[in-house]
N, C-alpha and C positions, 0 to 999 in steps of 0.2 A: 541517568544512565539507561534505564530502561526506554526512556523515549528515542534516544539514540539509536539503539538497537531496533527498535520498532521501524524507524525511518529508515535504516540501511536495508532491511529484508527485500524491498521491491528491487533493489539494485542487484543484492544477491541473486535473487531468483531469476531476473532477466538475463543479466549478464553473465553470471558465473553458472547459471543452471541450463543453457540452452545446449552447449556442447554435450552434455550428458543426454539429453531427449532429441538430439538432431536425427530424427527418425521421419518417415513417411508414414510407417505402419506403426501402431494401430491408430484407426481413425478414431477421433473422439468427435463426438456431434457431425461428422461429416468432413470436420478438418484433419489435415496431418498433426501428428502428436506434437510437433514443434509450433506450430501456429495456435495450437489450443493451449499450450505452455503460455505463450506470450500473452495471449488473450486473458488468459486465468491471471497472470501476474499484473496486466493493466487495470483489471477489475480490482484485484486485491489490494493495489496501492492506492486506488482511491479509498478503499475501506480502512486501510492503515493510516493513511493521512488523517482522516476523520477520527480516528481515534487517539492519534497524536494530539490533533486538535483539541479535543475534548479533556483530555489529560494534562494538557501544557497548563503549568499553575501560571504563567503570563496570561494566558488568553481568560481564564478564572478571575483573576484580578481586574483586567480591562473590563470585563464584562460587569463587574460589581461595582465599578467605578463610574461606569457608563448609565447605570440605572440609578445612582445616586445623582449624577449631575442631572438628570431628565426631571427628578421629584421636586 
């Protein structure tokens, strides 16, 4: 359940958050606020998907099975 919620966060942040930050001012690191928001969520999407990958029990079982097959 938690993994599914984590996987939905980038969708919510990018698609549903943009109308609320659709402004040019203030500038964030020289970018308009809406562009900085999208860049932030693209980076956070990669981080969140890495966390989901590490927490997914299917990946842990596959990694353990793969190590046993090599031995």
